[in-house]
N, C-alpha and C positions, 0 to 999 in steps of 0.2 A: 389185880388188874394194874397194868403199868400206867404211870402218870405221864401224860403227854409233855414233851419238852419243847415243842414248837411254839412260836408266837401265835396269838389269836389270829384267826382268818382276817385278811385284809390289813394286818399290821406286821411290821418287820423289825428284826434286829439289824443293826448296822455294825459290820466288822470294822476294824481300825482304818483300813484304806478307804472304805466308803465314808466313814465318819469324817475322815480328813478332807475328802473331796467336798462333802456337804458344808463343813465349817469354812473351807476356802471360799465357796460360792457365797455363803452368808456374809462373810467378812467383806467381800467386794461390794455386795449390795448395800450393806450397812454403811460402808465408807462413802459410797456415792450419795446416798440419801442424806447422810450427815452434812456433806459438802453443800448440798442443795437446800440446807436450812430446815430439815425435818428433825423432830425430836422423838426419840423412841419411848414408848409407853409399854406397860404390861398390865394385863387384866386377868382375872381368875379363869381357870379352865371351865368352871361351873357358872351357870347363870340360872336365875329363877325359871322354872319350867313355864310359868305363865308368860314370861317375856319371850322365851324361845318359840312359843306357839301363839304369838299375838298377831300373826298375819304379815309380819315384816320379812320373813325368810323364804317366801314362796314355797316351791316344792321341797326345799331343803328341810323345812319343818317336819316333813314326813320321815326324814332320815335321822332325826335327832335321837341320840341315846338318852334315855331317861334314867334318873337316879331315884330309887324307891325311898320313900320316907322312912325314917328310923322308927323302930318300935311297932311296926305293923302287926296286927293280930289277924286271926282267922276271920273274925267279925268284920274287920276293915276290908278284907278281900271280898267277902260276900256282899258288902254294901256298895262296893265300887261299881259305878255305872259304866266306866270305861277305864282302860289301862292307865291313862294319864291321871286319873283320880288318885292313884297310888304314888305319884311322883311329885316332889316339890322342887327338884333341881334337875338340870340336864347338862351334858357336855356341849360346849359351844360347837355349832356347825359351820360358823364362819367368824370373821373378826369384825364385821361391820356392825352387827347388832350389839356386841359388847362395847364397841367404840361409842355408839350412840348413847348407851347407858352411862359409860364413863364420862362423856362430855356433859351430859345432863347433871351428873353428880358433882363434877369438879369445875364447872364453867367459871365460877368466881375466881379460881386459882389459875386460869389459863388465859393466854393472850386473846385479843378480840378476833384475830385470825389465827387459828391453830393448825400447824402443819405436823401431822402425826405419822410416826412409823410404828407398825406392829408386825412383828415376825414371830410366829408361834404355831404350835400344832393345833389342828381342829379335827373334829370327829364326825363322821357321817356313816350311817348304817347302810352303806352301798353294797351292791352285789359285787364281791371282789372279782377283779379280772385284770388283765395286763394293763398297767398304767392307771388303774383306779383302785384306791386304797381306802380303808376305813379310818386310818389316821394318817394325816399328811400335814406338811408345813405350808402356811400361806405367808406371803410377803406383801403387806399392804402399806400404801401411803395414802393419806387422806388430807384434804384441806377443808376445814370447817370455818364458816363465817365469811367467806368470800363469795359474793353473788355473781361477780363478773367472770369473764372468760380467762382472766389472769390465772384462776385456779386450774383450769384445764391445761393452759399453756405450761404452767410449772410442773404439773403431774406428768405430762407427756415428755417434757424435756428431761426430767429426772429419770423417768423410766427408760427412755432411749439411751441416756448416758449410762445407766446400769447395764443395759444389754451390750453396749459398746465395750464397757470395762470388762465384761465377761468374755469378750471376743466373739460374740454372736452377731454376725453380719447378715445383711440381706433381709432384715425384717421390714415390715410395713405396718401401719396402723389403719385398720378398718374403722370407719367412723360413721355414725348415724345419730338420729335424734328421736326420742320417743314421740315428739309432736309430729314428725314426718311419718312415723309408723301409724299413728292414729289417723292421720289424714288419708293415708293409703287405705286403711281398713274402711274408713268412711266412704271412699270412692267405690268400695265393693258392697256398700250398703250395711256395713257393720258399725253401728254407732252406740249401741247399748253397752255399758261398761263391762258387765259380766261376759257378754259375747265377745267383746274386744279382748278381754283377758284370755279367754279360751283360744281365740284365733292366734294371738301372739305366741302362746305355748306351742301351737301347731307350726307356725312359721319358723319358730326356733329350731325345729327338727329338720330344716331344709337340707343341711349337710348330711343327714343320716338317711332320709327317705326320698329326697329329690323333689323336684317340682310336681311331678305327677302324684307322688304320695301326699304332699302337702295339700294339693288341690283336691284330691279325693277325700282326705280327712276333713277339710273345711266344708266341702260339699255335703258330706254326710252329717256333720255335727251342727252346721248352721244353715242348711238348706240353700246352698249356693250352687251356681253353675260350675261344677268342678272342671269340666272340659275347657271352658273358656279361661278359667283361672290359671290352668297349667301353662298356657302360652304366655300369659301376663307375667307370671312368676319367673318363667324361663328368661324373659326379656330383662326383668329386673336383676337377675343374677349377673348379667354382663353390663349393667348400667354403670356410668361414671359421672364425674362432675358435669361434663358438657352435655351428655345425652339426656339428662333429666331436667336441665335448666329450662324453666318455663312450662313443665308438664302440668296438666290441669289438676292432677291429684296432689301435687307437691305443696307442702306448707312453706310458702315463700320466706316467711320471717325466720323460721328455723334453718332453712337452707342457707340464707344470707349469713346467719350466725356461724354456720359451719365453714362457709367460705372465708369469713374474717379470721376464724381460727386457723385455717389453712395458710392464709397470708402471714400470720404471726409466727408460723413455724417453718421458716425456710430450712431446707436440708432434711426435713422429716418427710418420709414417704407416706403422706396422709391420703387414704383412698376412701372415697364415699361409697358406701354400700347400703342401699335402701332396704336390703333384706336382713341386715344385722339387727338382732332383737335383744340379746342378753336376757337370760331367763328370769332374773330376779324382778319381782313385781314392784319393788320400791323405786326403781329408776324413774326420773321425772323429766330428764332433758337429754343432754349429750350422752352417748354411749360409745365405747370403743373397745377394740381387741387388737392384740399383737398377732400378726400373721407372718408365716415364713413359707416360701415356695416349696421347701423340701419336706414340710410336715403337714399332715391333714388335720391338725388341731392347733388351737391358739396357744400362745405362750404367756398369755395374760390378758386382763381386760378390766373394765370398770365403767364408771359413769357417774352422772349427777343424781343425787337422791335427796332433794331438798325437803321432802316431807317427813323423813324418818325421825329425826331428833325431836321434832315437835311432838311426837307421840309420847316422849318421856318428859319433855321440858314444859310443854304447854304453849310453846311458841315456836314457830318455824325457824330453822337455822339452815342457811345454804350449805350444802356439803357435796363434795366430789371425791371419788376414790379410784385408785388404780392398784390392781393386785397382780403380781407376777406369779406364774405357775412354777413354783420352786422345784417340785418333784420332776417336772419335765426339763427344766433348765439344767439340773444337776447332771443329767445324762449327756448333755450337749457340750459341757464345758471341758476344755483341756487344761489340766493342772499345769502350772509353771514348773519348770525343772527345780527340784529341791536342791538346796545347798548341801549336796552330799559330802563335799570336802570338809565341811565343818560338823558332820554327824558321825560319831565313832562308836565302836563297840569294843568292850573289854570281855574277851572270852576267858573264863576262869575254870580251873580244875576244882573238883568237888572238895578237896582238902584245904582250900584257901580259907584262912581265918576270916569270918564275916566282918569283923571290925576293921581288919586291914583292907578288905575288899571295899568297904564303904569309904575308907580314906582314899583309896586309889580312884574311886569314882569322883569324889569331891575334887581331887587334884585334876582329873581330866576335865571337869566342868569349868575349871579356871581358864582353860584355853579353847574349849569347844562349846558350841551352843546346845548340842544334844548328845547325850551319852547313854548307852544301853549296856546293861550287864547281861551276859548270856553264859549259861553253864555249858561246858564242852560236851558234845554228844558224839555218839559213834558215827553218825552220818553228818559230818561237818559240811559236806557239799550242799545238802538241802537247807541246813541252817543258814549258811552264808548267802545262798540264793534268795531266801526269804527276806533277809536283811536288806539286800539290794532293792527289792520291790518296795520295802518300807522307807526307802530314802536314805539309807546309811551308806557312807562312802568308803570307810576304812575300818580295820580292826587290828587289835593287838591281843596277844595271849599273855596271861599272867598266871603265875603258879605260887606255891607256898613260899618261895624264896623272894618273890617280888615285893620290895618295900617302897619303891618309888617308880614313877613312869620315866624318870630321867634315863635316857639310853634305851628305852623300850621302843622297838620299831613298829610303826603302824603300817600295815600293808593294805593296798586297795582291795575292795571286795569284788570289783568287777574288772 
């Protein structure tokens, strides 16, 4: 039976050109965040299974990959009451839960207000489909220890600066507050916490099932008037700053906070959206998403999660985070033109002495930033065309008689 050579479902190999694009995008994002005063950290890809299933990750906990305990026996399998009884570790499904654990572990070594960058792969047992993978990179910035709106302002400024640096124009920031959502649900008669949690999960499906679908699901699960809710939700979809001001259901204090945030961010297209939920149950205040008129999906999002770190530390620490959708951004970024004039190829015959060839490459590196060795092939046209795609600008041929590059002519590849 032949062994499969493809990557596991929902995971991908990256060819050199794709990897180059990804590294370029990562470099731009890292550079912007560093300029904005964020420090990069790194956490293990594995966390304790109990931590990953502590109720902090919402529905993502159901998608966590578990790692089985070492040395399990048949008796262990038979005694297990549930699959997770056999696991002691798991692959992280996001970067926020590891950050909370990291901060609780290293708080004494960190500044009172800690601005963190974490850029790393995460894993979720998703059903693979276009644009949805089981392994993907997240780009997170978080501010821990700042209770005021300065944290949100810094995060939004840094994120929009990163998008601008990547050449992605026309974005807006949809913004809401969990307090406003809870007040809205209360106006519908949903006040009990468990019922509110279920209702928010349904409202979060608005972009997928529409107002009628949301109203129907709410009506069935919470015994509400679905027909009347559909019209209300439809009106909320088109709401803006002015149309909701003074509404009976609105949490006035939370809305005033959002308006102050808007005033502090001139030049940022900040749009109030009372239907924005963000699916993670740990959000406690402001929530936001990056929107673009050409795409039916967000390019990033985040919010305030003041209660999470207290679960590890024993005392609450204010926290806000913003995550960019790296896998989506990569496809939108145009790479800058490579400096092809300074990238050269030495095409050599098979009988060239390898020691001499290595010396010629070293000589070429003295005057060029990138040098590639390529053995002459029968189909030189395809070889040279591929080198152009990889960003090389010129080439020279060397043979067994070539002892130095002095006098060797480099010819343009294109």
